[in-house]
C-alpha positions in Angstrom: 42.1 -30.6 -43.1 40.5 -29.7 -39.7 39.7 -26.1 -39.2 41.8 -24.3 -36.6 39.8 -23.1 -33.5 38.8 -19.4 -33.5 40.9 -17.2 -31.3 39.1 -14.9 -29.1 40.4 -11.8 -27.6 40.4 -11.8 -23.9 40.3 -8.4 -22.2 42.0 -8.3 -18.9 40.4 -5.9 -16.2 42.3 -4.6 -13.3 40.5 -3.8 -10.0 43.2 -2.3 -7.9 42.9 0.9 -6.3 43.3 3.8 -8.6 42.2 1.8 -11.8 39.5 3.4 -13.6 36.3 1.7 -15.2 34.1 3.1 -17.7 30.8 1.2 -17.1 27.7 1.2 -19.2 24.5 -0.7 -18.6 21.0 -0.5 -20.3 17.6 -0.7 -19.6 15.8 -3.9 -20.7 15.6 -4.0 -24.6 16.9 -0.5 -24.8 13.6 0.8 -23.5 13.5 4.5 -22.3 12.5 3.4 -18.6 14.7 6.1 -16.8 12.5 9.0 -17.6 10.8 9.4 -14.1 12.6 11.7 -11.8 11.5 9.8 -8.7 13.1 6.8 -10.2 16.2 8.6 -11.1 16.7 9.6 -7.4 16.3 6.0 -6.3 19.0 5.2 -8.8 21.2 7.8 -7.3 20.7 6.5 -3.7 21.4 2.9 -5.2 24.7 4.1 -6.6 25.8 5.9 -3.5 25.0 2.8 -1.3 26.8 0.4 -3.7 30.0 2.7 -4.0 30.3 2.8 -0.3 29.6 -1.0 0.2 32.0 -2.1 -2.3 34.6 0.5 -1.9 34.5 2.5 -5.2 34.5 6.1 -6.1 32.2 7.7 -8.7 34.0 10.3 -10.8 31.5 11.1 -13.6 28.1 9.8 -14.8 25.1 10.4 -16.9 21.5 8.9 -16.6 20.1 8.5 -20.1 16.5 7.5 -20.8 17.8 3.9 -21.8 21.2 3.5 -20.2 23.6 4.7 -17.8 27.2 5.6 -17.9 29.6 5.7 -14.8 33.3 6.3 -14.4 34.5 4.7 -11.2 37.5 3.6 -9.4 38.1 0.9 -6.8 39.6 2.2 -3.4 39.9 -0.8 -1.3 40.3 -4.5 -1.4 36.6 -5.4 -1.5 36.1 -3.6 -4.8 34.6 -5.7 -7.5 32.9 -4.4 -10.6 30.4 -7.3 -10.8 29.3 -6.8 -7.1 29.0 -3.2 -7.5 26.7 -3.4 -10.5 24.7 -6.2 -8.8 24.3 -3.8 -5.7 23.2 -0.9 -8.1 20.9 -2.8 -10.3 19.1 -5.2 -8.0 17.9 -3.1 -5.1 16.9 -0.3 -7.7 14.9 -2.9 -9.9 13.1 -4.2 -6.8 12.1 -0.7 -5.7 10.7 0.1 -9.3 8.9 -3.1 -9.2 7.3 -2.4 -5.9 6.2 1.0 -7.0 4.6 -0.5 -10.2 2.8 -3.1 -8.1 1.4 -0.5 -5.9 0.4 1.9 -8.8 -0.6 -0.7 -11.4 -0.4 0.1 -15.1 0.9 -1.9 -18.1 4.6 -1.4 -17.8 4.8 -4.2 -15.0 3.3 -6.6 -17.4 5.7 -5.4 -20.1 8.7 -5.9 -17.9 7.7 -9.2 -16.3 9.1 -11.7 -18.6 9.2 -15.6 -18.8 12.8 -16.7 -17.9 12.0 -20.4 -18.4 8.7 -22.5 -18.4 6.8 -21.6 -15.2 9.2 -18.9 -14.1 8.5 -15.2 -14.6 10.9 -12.4 -13.5 10.7 -8.7 -13.5 13.4 -7.3 -15.7 14.4 -3.5 -15.5 17.9 -4.0 -16.8 19.2 -5.9 -19.8 20.8 -9.0 -18.6 24.4 -9.3 -18.5 27.3 -7.1 -17.1 27.1 -4.4 -19.6 30.2 -2.7 -20.9 33.3 -2.4 -18.8 36.6 -0.5 -19.9 39.7 0.2 -18.1 41.1 3.4 -18.6 44.8 4.1 -17.8 45.8 7.1 -20.0 44.9 10.6 -18.8 43.7 11.4 -22.6 41.3 8.3 -22.4 39.8 9.4 -18.9 39.3 12.9 -20.1 37.8 11.8 -23.5 35.6 9.3 -21.4 34.2 12.2 -19.0 33.7 14.3 -22.2 31.8 11.4 -24.0 29.7 10.8 -20.7 28.9 14.4 -20.4 28.0 15.1 -24.1 25.6 12.1 -24.3 22.5 14.1 -23.6 23.6 16.7 -26.1 24.2 14.3 -29.0 20.8 12.8 -28.2 19.4 16.2 -28.5 17.9 15.9 -24.9 19.5 19.4 -24.1 21.7 22.1 -25.9 24.6 22.2 -23.4 25.9 19.3 -21.1 25.4 21.3 -17.9 21.6 21.7 -18.7 21.1 17.9 -18.2 20.2 17.4 -14.7 21.1 13.7 -14.4 24.8 14.1 -15.1 27.9 15.1 -13.4 28.6 17.9 -16.0 27.7 20.8 -13.9 29.8 19.6 -11.1 32.8 19.6 -13.4 31.7 22.9 -14.9 31.5 24.5 -11.5 34.8 22.8 -10.1 32.7 20.9 -7.6 30.7 23.9 -6.3 27.4 22.9 -7.6 26.1 19.8 -5.7 22.7 18.4 -6.4 21.1 16.3 -3.6 19.3 14.3 -6.1 22.5 13.0 -7.8 25.0 10.6 -6.6 28.2 11.6 -4.8 31.1 12.7 -7.0 34.6 12.2 -5.9 37.3 14.3 -7.4 39.8 12.7 -9.7 43.2 12.2 -8.3 45.2 15.1 -9.5 48.3 12.8 -9.8 46.4 10.7 -12.4 45.5 13.7 -14.4 48.9 15.4 -14.3 
């Protein structure tokens, strides 16, 4: 008797204006590469530029030493998560590579890997799209924001979420009053969605 083919669960993603995406992407091999404040500022700039270019809004985020969480929603017809991520990761990775080439040090060698025989490439980010989850219920959105903000607390990087500079937690706790120029721009969540 022939074996039946395995069934794979297909997850459908929605990219219409107003649909929310919880995105996670990691540093190469889970390394703690996001520990330099100058690099994190460059990542903030890359996120702002990509959000504008691909018509997304950023609602919550955290930069952890080895990964990034973003909560985003598309606002226009150009919005594509794959293009958004590429527009964040590639320019940022090129900037870091240039900085490492200027300054020297062993990290450049560690992150330059053989892609195939004769071809070497610089890898700041883990290959692949990372994690993308659509959020449709208010409870899921609020849980996602809390999860994102509590990440540094769970990892014992700080005692309170608001103490971690590289997060939107202070923005939320201050009701949008505290804005840090080093961080990407946060868009208020649509009140109708959270009602």
